[in-house]
C-alpha positions as CSV (number, residue, x, y, z in Angstrom):
1,X,189.0,51.0,-47.6
2,X,187.8,50.7,-51.4
3,X,185.9,54.5,-50.8
4,X,182.7,56.0,-53.2
5,X,181.9,59.4,-52.3
6,X,178.6,59.9,-53.5
7,X,177.6,63.5,-54.9
8,X,173.9,64.3,-55.5
9,X,173.5,67.4,-58.1
10,X,171.0,69.8,-59.7
11,X,172.2,72.8,-61.3
12,X,175.5,73.3,-59.8
13,X,177.3,73.6,-63.0
14,X,178.8,76.7,-60.6
15,X,180.4,74.6,-57.9
16,X,181.1,71.2,-59.3
17,X,184.3,71.4,-61.1
18,X,185.9,73.0,-57.8
19,X,184.3,70.3,-55.5
20,X,185.6,67.8,-57.6
21,X,189.2,68.5,-57.7
22,X,189.1,69.5,-54.1
23,X,188.0,66.0,-53.3
24,X,190.7,64.5,-55.7
25,X,193.4,66.3,-54.3
26,X,192.0,65.3,-50.2
27,X,190.8,61.9,-50.6
28,X,193.2,60.2,-53.7
29,X,192.1,57.0,-53.4
30,X,188.3,57.8,-53.3
31,X,185.8,56.9,-56.2
32,X,183.6,59.8,-56.9
33,X,180.0,59.7,-58.2
34,X,177.8,62.2,-59.4
35,X,174.3,61.5,-59.2
36,X,173.1,64.3,-61.7
37,X,169.4,64.6,-61.9
38,X,168.9,66.3,-65.4
39,X,170.2,69.6,-64.3
40,X,169.6,71.7,-67.0
41,X,172.7,73.9,-66.7
42,X,175.1,70.9,-67.5
43,X,176.2,70.4,-64.1
44,X,176.7,66.4,-65.6
45,X,178.4,67.3,-69.2
46,X,181.0,69.7,-67.0
47,X,180.9,66.4,-63.9
48,X,181.9,64.1,-66.9
49,X,184.8,66.0,-68.4
50,X,186.4,66.8,-64.7
51,X,186.2,63.3,-64.1
52,X,188.1,62.8,-67.5
53,X,191.3,65.1,-66.4
54,X,191.4,64.0,-63.4
55,X,190.3,59.5,-62.9
56,X,188.0,58.4,-60.7
57,X,184.3,60.1,-60.9
58,X,181.7,58.9,-63.0
59,X,178.1,60.4,-63.7
60,X,174.7,58.8,-62.9
61,X,172.6,60.8,-65.8
62,X,168.6,60.5,-64.1
63,X,166.0,61.9,-66.3
64,X,164.4,64.3,-63.3
65,X,165.1,65.9,-60.3
66,X,163.3,62.8,-57.8
67,X,164.3,64.3,-54.1
68,X,167.7,63.8,-52.4
69,X,166.8,60.6,-50.7
70,X,166.3,59.1,-54.6
71,X,169.2,60.3,-55.3
72,X,171.5,58.7,-52.8
73,X,169.8,55.7,-52.6
74,X,170.4,55.3,-56.6
75,X,173.9,56.2,-55.4
76,X,174.5,53.6,-53.0
77,X,172.8,50.5,-54.9
78,X,175.3,51.8,-57.9
79,X,178.1,51.9,-55.1
80,X,176.8,48.2,-53.4
81,X,176.7,46.5,-57.3
82,X,180.3,47.3,-57.5
83,X,181.5,46.0,-54.3
84,X,182.6,49.6,-52.4
85,X,183.5,48.7,-48.6
86,X,182.6,52.0,-47.3
87,X,179.9,54.7,-49.5
88,X,180.1,58.6,-48.6
89,X,177.6,61.8,-48.6
90,X,178.4,64.8,-49.7
91,X,177.1,67.5,-50.8
92,X,178.2,69.4,-54.0
93,X,178.1,73.1,-53.4
94,X,181.0,72.8,-50.8
95,X,179.3,73.0,-48.0
96,X,180.8,70.1,-46.5
97,X,184.6,70.4,-47.1
98,X,186.6,68.3,-49.2
99,X,189.4,67.5,-46.7
100,X,187.3,66.1,-44.0
101,X,186.3,63.3,-46.0
102,X,189.9,61.5,-44.9
103,X,188.8,61.7,-41.6
104,X,185.1,60.0,-42.3
105,X,186.7,57.7,-43.3
106,X,189.5,56.9,-40.6
107,X,186.4,57.4,-38.2
108,X,184.4,54.4,-40.1
109,X,187.4,51.8,-39.1
110,X,185.5,51.6,-35.9
111,X,182.0,52.1,-36.5
112,X,179.5,51.6,-38.9
113,X,178.2,55.0,-39.7
114,X,180.2,58.4,-39.0
115,X,177.9,61.4,-39.0
116,X,180.2,64.8,-39.6
117,X,178.9,66.6,-36.9
118,X,178.4,70.4,-36.4
119,X,177.4,70.0,-32.5
120,X,180.0,68.8,-30.6
121,X,183.5,70.4,-29.5
122,X,185.4,71.6,-32.5
123,X,182.2,71.8,-34.9
124,X,181.2,75.2,-36.1
125,X,178.4,76.5,-38.7
126,X,180.1,80.2,-38.5
127,X,177.4,82.2,-40.8
128,X,174.6,81.0,-39.4
129,X,173.1,83.5,-37.3
130,X,172.6,82.8,-33.2
131,X,168.7,81.7,-33.6
132,X,169.1,79.8,-37.0
133,X,171.7,77.6,-35.1
134,X,169.2,77.5,-32.1
135,X,166.3,75.9,-34.4
136,X,168.6,74.1,-35.8
137,X,170.0,72.4,-32.9
138,X,166.9,72.3,-31.0
139,X,164.9,70.2,-34.0
140,X,168.2,68.0,-33.9
141,X,167.8,67.1,-29.2
142,X,164.4,67.1,-30.3
143,X,164.6,64.3,-33.0
144,X,167.5,62.1,-31.0
145,X,165.2,62.2,-28.0
146,X,161.7,60.7,-29.7
147,X,163.8,58.4,-31.3
148,X,166.0,57.6,-28.8
149,X,169.2,57.8,-30.6
150,X,172.3,59.5,-29.0
151,X,173.5,61.6,-31.6
152,X,174.1,65.2,-31.9
153,X,173.8,66.0,-35.5
154,X,170.7,63.6,-36.8
155,X,170.1,65.3,-39.8
156,X,173.9,66.3,-41.0
157,X,174.0,65.6,-45.0
158,X,178.1,64.2,-44.2
159,X,178.2,61.1,-43.5
160,X,179.5,57.7,-44.3
161,X,179.0,54.6,-44.0
162,X,179.8,50.8,-44.1
163,X,178.8,48.5,-47.0
164,X,178.2,46.0,-44.3
165,X,175.0,48.2,-42.6
166,X,174.0,49.3,-45.8
167,X,173.2,46.0,-46.9
168,X,171.1,45.5,-44.3
169,X,169.4,48.5,-44.3
170,X,165.8,48.8,-46.0
171,X,166.9,50.9,-48.3
172,X,163.8,49.9,-50.9
173,X,161.3,51.0,-48.0
174,X,163.0,54.1,-46.9
175,X,160.4,57.0,-47.5
176,X,161.6,60.4,-46.5
177,X,163.7,63.0,-48.2
178,X,166.1,65.4,-46.8
179,X,166.6,66.0,-43.5
180,X,163.8,62.9,-43.4
181,X,166.4,60.8,-45.0
182,X,169.4,61.5,-43.2
183,X,167.5,61.1,-39.4
184,X,165.5,58.0,-40.7
185,X,168.6,56.8,-42.2
186,X,170.7,57.1,-38.5
187,X,167.4,55.8,-36.6
188,X,167.0,52.8,-38.6
189,X,171.3,52.0,-38.4
190,X,170.9,52.5,-34.9
191,X,167.8,49.8,-34.3
192,X,170.1,48.0,-35.6
193,X,172.5,48.1,-33.1
194,X,175.0,49.6,-35.4
195,X,177.6,51.6,-34.0
196,X,177.1,55.3,-34.7
197,X,180.2,58.1,-34.5
198,X,180.9,61.7,-34.7
199,X,183.5,63.7,-36.2
200,X,183.4,67.5,-35.8
201,X,182.4,69.8,-39.3
202,X,182.2,73.2,-39.7
203,X,179.4,73.2,-42.2
204,X,179.7,76.7,-44.2
205,X,176.7,78.0,-47.2
206,X,176.9,78.3,-50.4
207,X,178.4,80.9,-52.1
208,X,176.9,79.9,-55.6
209,X,173.3,78.4,-56.9
210,X,170.3,78.5,-55.0
211,X,169.9,76.1,-51.4
212,X,167.5,72.9,-52.2
213,X,165.9,73.0,-48.7
214,X,163.0,74.5,-48.0
215,X,160.1,74.9,-44.7
216,X,158.4,72.1,-46.5
217,X,161.4,69.8,-46.0
218,X,162.3,70.9,-42.9
219,X,158.3,70.4,-41.5
220,X,158.1,67.1,-43.0
221,X,161.2,66.1,-41.3
222,X,159.6,67.3,-38.0
223,X,156.2,65.3,-38.9
224,X,157.7,62.0,-39.6
225,X,160.2,62.3,-36.2
226,X,156.8,62.9,-34.2
227,X,155.1,59.3,-35.9
228,X,158.4,57.5,-35.7
229,X,158.7,58.7,-32.1
230,X,155.2,58.3,-30.4
231,X,155.3,54.8,-33.1
232,X,158.8,53.9,-31.4
233,X,156.9,54.5,-27.5
234,X,154.1,52.1,-28.5
235,X,155.3,49.7,-30.4
236,X,158.6,49.5,-29.3
237,X,160.0,48.9,-33.1
238,X,160.9,51.2,-35.6
239,X,158.2,52.5,-37.8
240,X,160.1,54.0,-40.1
241,X,161.9,52.2,-43.6
242,X,158.4,50.7,-43.4
């Protein structure tokens, strides 16, 4: 299966070389697209230089920071135009282990969407406090219940899609960003009858740079889930992607 790993970046110069080299070692047959939102720290230039050395790396330069969801959608469009059969989401800060990429791709042979899950047996978040894990877990349980999607980790950003599924999704109408984007994509996929599988992952906090997530993004995701869930119960149709 011809696969493309999409790496959104903004000021990831401290980790981009390591993640690209580790990706090439773990998944030598997968190509990588770095989608850079005008990083002032030179992330795009560094990614291009590493790509020249290891091969199979392209850099999509965007003029300004416009959100995680927009970056992924740009990467998906780029990959679909070039005929990739599988498109993956992965963080560029080494919070996602590149050695798990082959596991996600293998699982995709029997699914349309594979999510790297922290909340199934074998998954872990070793650096998080008990309170932070509980809050995240409750948010995922609430989202799954409201939307009727039997997935343990709807907010995970480590996942793989079949190209055929992405072509069926209303990508031009996706509205959410951050955690909300991940939930919206999984919800719409499930609403189309997609086969969704989960693979356990070990998620670690970044050791370099600053996190791009915030309480605003978290609250916005929960607000959207509530709106979508209420609409689903009254209309029997998914309101996401509109």
